[in-house]
N, C-alpha and C positions, 0 to 999 in steps of 0.2 A: 504494500500500500504506500503510495506516495505521500510525503509530508507536505506541510503547508508551503506555499511558494515563498521564496526569499525576496520579498518586496524591497528590502533595503538594498540588495544587490542590483535589482532591476532599476530602481531609482538612481543609484549611483552610476550605472552604465548610461542611462539616458542623460543625466546631468553632464557626464563626461563628453557626450556627443555635442553638447551645446557649448562646451568650453572654448573651442576655437572662434566662436562668434562674439565672445565678450569684448574683444578688442574693437569691433566695429559697431556693436549694439550696446544699448544701455539697459540696466536692470530696471524693472518696473513691476507693478502688481496690478492685476485686474480681478476684482471680486476676491481679493486676498490670495490670489494665485500668482506666484512669481513668474515673470515672463521676461524675455528679451525683446527689445524693439529698437527702431531707428531712434537716434538721439532727437529728442523733442517731439516725437510722434504723439498723437492723441491717444488716450487710453485704449480705445478699441482698435488700434492699429498696431498689433504686436506680431512678432515673428514666431516664437515658440517658447514653451515653458513646460516644466515637469511638475506633476502633482500626484502625490501618493494618497490613495484612499485605503479603506480597510482591506479590500480583497484584490486590488490591482493598482497599477501605476499608469497614469495618463501622460501621453505626450500631446500637449495642446499645440497644434501646428496650423496657424491661421492661413498660410498661403495655399494650402490644398482646398480651402473653402472657396476662395476667390479665383483659383486657378486649378480646376480639377484635372487639367491636362498634365499636371505634375505627376499624377498617378498612372499615366499611360505607361505600360511596360513594367510596372512593379509586379511582384509575385502575388499569386493568389494568397499565399501565406501572410504577406503583409496586409493585403486588403481585408483579410479575415479579422484583423485587429482594429479596423476602422469602425468606430461606433457612433460617430457623429460627423457633421460637416467639417469639423476641425479637430477631431479627437482620434487618436490611436491609443488603444488600451492594452496593457500587457500584464501578465502574471509571471512570465518568464521570457528570457531573450537568449537566442543562440547567436553564434558568430555571424551566420548568414543574414539574420534579421538586422543585427547591428550594422553590418556593412551596407545593407540596403537603405536603412534609415539615414546613415551617414551620407550616402550618395544623394538621397532625396533632399536633405537639408542643404547640401552644397548646390544642388540644381536650383533650389528655390531662392537662395539668397540674392543673386543678382537682380531678379525680377522684383523681389521685395524692396530692395534698395533703389529700384528705378534705374539700374545700370544696363547699358547695352550688353547683350549676350553674344 
């Protein structure tokens, strides 16, 4: 029988994926949830944040809401974790999912920042 998920480890991995973006984005909160956003962006214009709940960890990732084409070509496994317009929910992460999330974040940043791609 499997034990409870290690949500602390899942949270730490997701937070680590956002670490490279801290140089270009600022920390903020929306509804008490820590997020990264463009410097000076309004509250509802954020890039991504991690939020732990009782039974899962959420990666709140706003660009996929406004730009669903970002999800074109992602694995069925990653799509299985999409639970809302801007939410990916996890109880565990393997290296393949981490690599795919890392690539998704990197693809989304230029568009979020309004940079030519």
